[in-house]
C-alpha positions in Angstrom: 58.1 58.6 6.0 58.7 55.8 8.5 59.1 52.4 6.9 58.3 49.5 9.1 60.2 46.2 8.9 58.5 43.2 7.5 58.3 41.5 10.9 56.8 44.5 12.6 54.3 44.9 9.8 53.3 41.3 10.1 52.7 41.6 13.9 50.7 44.7 13.3 48.5 42.8 10.9 48.1 40.0 13.4 47.2 42.3 16.2 44.7 44.0 14.0 43.2 40.7 13.0 43.0 39.5 16.6 41.4 42.8 17.7 38.8 42.4 14.9 38.2 38.7 15.9 37.7 39.6 19.6 35.4 42.5 18.7 33.3 40.3 16.5 33.2 37.6 19.1 32.1 40.1 21.7 29.4 41.5 19.4 28.1 38.0 18.6 28.1 37.1 22.3 26.2 40.3 23.2 23.7 39.7 20.4 23.2 36.1 21.5 22.7 37.1 25.1 20.1 39.7 24.2 18.3 37.3 22.0 18.3 34.6 24.7 16.9 37.1 27.2 14.1 38.0 24.8 13.4 34.3 24.4 13.3 33.7 28.1 11.0 36.7 28.7 8.7 35.6 25.9 8.5 32.0 27.2 7.9 33.1 30.8 5.2 35.6 29.7 3.5 33.1 27.4 3.4 30.4 30.1 2.0 32.9 32.6 -0.7 33.9 30.1 -1.7 30.3 29.5 -1.9 29.6 33.2 -3.8 32.9 33.9 -6.3 32.2 31.2 -6.9 28.7 32.4 -7.5 29.9 35.9 -9.8 32.7 34.7 -11.9 30.3 32.6 -12.4 27.9 35.5 -13.2 30.7 37.9 -15.7 32.4 35.6 -17.5 29.1 34.9 -17.8 28.4 38.7 -19.0 32.0 39.4 -21.6 31.5 36.7 -22.8 28.2 38.3 -23.1 29.6 41.8 -24.8 32.7 40.6 -27.3 30.7 38.5 -28.1 28.3 41.4 -28.6 31.1 43.9 -31.1 32.8 41.5 -33.4 29.7 41.2 -36.9 30.3 42.6 -37.0 26.9 44.3 -33.8 27.7 46.1 -35.0 31.1 47.2 -38.3 29.7 48.5 -36.6 27.0 50.5 -34.2 29.4 52.0 -37.0 31.9 52.9 -38.8 29.1 54.8 -35.6 28.1 56.7 -35.1 31.7 57.7 -38.5 31.9 59.4 -38.7 31.4 63.2 -39.3 27.8 64.0 -42.8 28.3 65.2 -43.7 30.1 61.9 -42.2 27.5 59.6 -44.9 25.8 57.5 -44.9 22.0 56.9 -42.7 20.2 55.9 -40.3 20.6 58.8 -36.8 22.2 58.4 -35.1 18.8 57.9 -37.3 18.0 55.0 -36.7 21.5 53.5 -33.0 21.0 53.7 -33.3 17.6 52.0 -35.3 19.3 49.2 -32.6 21.9 48.9 -29.9 19.3 48.7 -31.8 17.5 45.9 -32.3 20.8 44.0 -28.5 21.4 44.1 -27.5 17.9 43.3 -26.8 18.5 39.6 -24.5 21.3 40.6 -22.8 19.2 43.3 -21.9 16.6 40.7 -19.7 19.1 38.9 -16.1 18.3 39.1 -14.3 20.4 41.8 -17.4 21.2 43.9 -17.2 19.4 47.3 -20.4 20.6 48.9 -22.6 23.6 49.7 -23.8 25.7 52.6 -26.5 28.3 53.0 -25.5 31.1 55.3 -27.9 33.4 57.1 -27.1 37.1 57.7 -25.9 36.4 61.2 -23.3 33.9 59.8 -25.1 30.7 60.8 -25.2 27.8 58.3 -28.9 27.0 58.0 -28.4 24.2 55.4 -25.4 22.3 54.2 -24.2 19.2 52.4 -24.1 16.0 54.4 -20.3 16.1 54.7 -20.3 19.7 56.0 -21.1 20.8 59.6 -24.4 22.6 59.5 -23.5 24.6 62.6 -20.2 25.8 61.1 -19.8 29.5 60.4 -17.8 30.9 57.5 -14.0 30.5 57.9 -12.5 33.0 60.2 -9.9 33.8 57.5 -12.6 35.1 55.2 -12.0 38.8 54.9 -15.0 41.0 55.9 -14.5 42.9 52.6 -15.2 39.8 50.7 -18.4 39.2 52.6 -19.4 42.8 52.1 -19.0 42.4 48.4 -21.2 39.4 48.3 -23.9 40.9 50.5 -23.8 43.9 48.1 -24.7 41.6 45.2 -21.4 40.3 43.8 -20.6 36.6 43.2 -17.0 35.9 44.2 -14.4 33.1 44.6 -12.1 33.2 47.6 -8.4 32.4 47.5 -7.5 28.9 48.9 -8.4 28.7 52.6 -7.2 26.4 55.3 -9.3 23.2 55.6 -12.3 23.5 57.8 -11.5 20.1 59.3 -8.1 18.9 60.5 -6.4 16.5 58.2 -8.2 17.7 55.1 -6.8 19.5 52.1 -7.3 23.3 51.5 -10.6 24.5 50.3 -12.0 27.4 48.3 -15.3 29.1 48.5 -17.6 30.4 45.8 -20.3 32.8 47.2 -23.4 34.4 45.7 -26.3 36.2 47.4 -29.7 34.6 47.4 -32.3 37.4 46.8 -35.9 37.6 47.7 -38.7 38.9 45.4 -37.7 42.5 46.2 -34.1 41.8 45.1 -32.7 42.1 48.6 -30.0 39.7 49.7 -31.5 37.3 52.4 -28.7 34.7 52.6 -25.5 33.4 50.9 -25.1 30.3 48.8 -21.6 29.0 49.5 -20.0 26.3 47.4 -16.9 24.5 48.9 -14.4 23.9 46.0 -11.4 21.8 45.4 -8.4 24.0 44.7 -6.7 21.1 42.9 -9.3 21.3 40.1 -9.8 25.0 39.9 -6.3 26.3 40.6 -3.5 23.8 41.2 -4.0 21.9 38.0 -3.4 25.1 36.0 -0.3 25.9 38.1 1.2 22.5 37.4 1.7 23.7 33.8 4.6 25.8 35.1 6.6 22.8 36.3 9.0 22.7 33.3 12.5 21.4 33.2 14.4 20.8 36.4 13.5 24.0 38.2 10.5 25.6 36.5 7.5 26.2 38.8 4.4 28.4 39.1 2.6 29.2 42.3 -0.1 31.4 43.9 0.3 33.8 46.8 -1.9 36.2 48.8 -1.5 39.9 49.4 0.8 39.3 52.4 3.1 37.1 50.4 2.0 33.8 51.8 2.1 30.8 49.4 -1.4 29.5 48.5 -0.2 26.4 46.7 2.4 23.7 47.2 6.0 24.4 46.3 7.8 22.1 43.9 10.8 22.2 46.3 9.3 21.0 49.6 12.1 18.5 50.2 14.7 21.2 49.6 12.9 23.6 51.9 12.8 21.0 54.7 16.5 20.2 54.2 17.2 23.9 54.6 15.1 24.2 57.7 12.6 26.5 56.1 9.9 23.9 56.5 9.5 21.4 59.3 9.2 17.7 58.6 5.7 16.9 57.3 4.7 20.6 57.1 3.1 21.7 53.8 4.3 24.8 52.0 0.6 26.0 51.7 0.4 29.1 53.9 3.6 28.2 55.6 6.0 29.8 53.1 6.4 33.6 52.8 7.7 34.6 49.4 10.9 36.3 50.8 14.6 35.3 50.6 15.7 33.2 53.6 16.7 35.4 56.5 15.0 38.4 55.1 11.8 40.2 56.2 11.3 41.7 52.7 9.4 40.1 49.9 11.2 38.9 46.8 11.4 41.4 44.0 8.6 39.5 42.2 6.3 39.3 45.2 6.8 42.9 46.2 5.8 44.0 42.7 2.9 41.6 42.4 1.4 42.4 45.8 1.5 46.1 44.8 -0.9 45.2 42.0 1.7 45.1 39.2 2.6 42.6 36.5 6.1 42.2 35.3 9.0 40.0 34.2 12.6 39.8 35.2 15.3 38.1 33.1 18.3 39.4 35.1 17.7 37.2 38.0 16.7 37.7 41.6 16.7 35.6 44.8 13.5 33.6 45.4 12.1 32.1 48.6 14.8 29.4 48.6 17.6 32.0 48.2 18.3 30.8 44.6 18.6 33.2 41.7 15.6 32.8 39.4 14.1 34.5 36.4 10.3 35.1 36.5 7.1 36.6 35.3 4.1 37.5 37.5 0.7 39.2 37.7 -1.8 40.1 40.3 -5.3 38.9 39.6 -7.3 41.6 41.3 -10.8 40.1 40.8 -9.7 37.0 42.8 -7.3 38.7 45.2 -4.2 36.7 44.7 -1.1 36.7 42.5 0.6 34.0 40.4 4.2 33.7 39.3 6.2 31.6 36.9 9.9 31.1 37.8 12.9 29.1 36.8 16.5 29.0 38.1 18.6 31.5 36.3 21.3 28.9 35.8 19.0 26.6 33.9 17.3 29.4 31.9 20.7 30.5 30.6 22.5 27.1 30.4 22.5 27.3 26.6 24.2 30.7 26.8 27.1 29.3 28.7 27.6 26.6 26.1 27.6 29.2 23.3 30.0 31.5 25.2 32.4 28.7 25.8 32.3 27.5 22.2 32.7 31.0 20.9 35.5 31.7 23.3 37.3 28.5 22.2 36.9 29.2 18.5 38.2 32.8 19.0 41.2 31.6 21.0 42.1 28.9 18.4 41.8 31.5 15.6 44.1 33.9 17.5 46.7 31.2 18.1 46.6 30.2 14.5 47.2 33.8 13.5 50.2 34.0 15.8 51.6 30.7 14.5 51.2 31.9 10.9 52.9 35.1 11.6 55.8 33.3 13.3 56.2 31.0 10.3 56.0 33.9 7.9 58.7 35.8 9.7 61.1 32.9 9.8 60.7 32.3 6.1 61.7 35.9 5.4 
């Protein structure tokens, strides 16, 4: 049987103890990292759910309002008179009918977030509108034919944010509902012009947490439908021109790439998801995120934060754990040296 010297036995014990310490430290680190990733995923998902529910509540309320207004008999009768050829229209004249229509819709127009209204004939003409809207204006060119087809088929919808209908104004949104005659046929559309700040952007601001957290909306092509938190950074990097808003001018793709980010590619395919490993965002910065595609409203929302900020606590824990392990290993070596000398 081989008998080891006292010194050799001590060093074997030290090596074993160090191996155990390092293994335990690695296990604690791995467990801590897994737990932090779960926490990050839970926080992202919870925030996304809160934002999504807030948007859905506002949208459903507005859809109910436009549907209710379009179904009122007084609205229907006024619209039927405006649709008649001029020589067949009974007294009062069209201008007076439009004024009556405006008065009937006044309670709705006082609702927060509603900027005005228009009534659109089947040929796309506005036959009545709020005082601040151009009565001759047609529906925005960006409005998808599929959306109009859905409304003419009987559905009330809200569009994603649209470019302003007048230069220098902020983006707008539209809520549309068919106006039906007595036979239940759609004869015109009631269109409400909405303020995205009230219905959408206010909810998205909930995602602006910490130094880098943000949430934003985007369309099916990956164009941003809200304002980025990082406009100054985007301008400094040449992604945005001076004075240019990020609304509809930022595509959710890494700089220099034609492909959408991992998040945007998944969301525009109709999928919801989370990523806690990190992926490049539209700034080229690694982020963690959660996202969903809101099919009824035809746009997606995302919540993201810089990976470095999300895991800043992990770096502190890893450094502390590494330091403690190193000190413990050094102490074991020192104790072994002292023990050997005493023998």
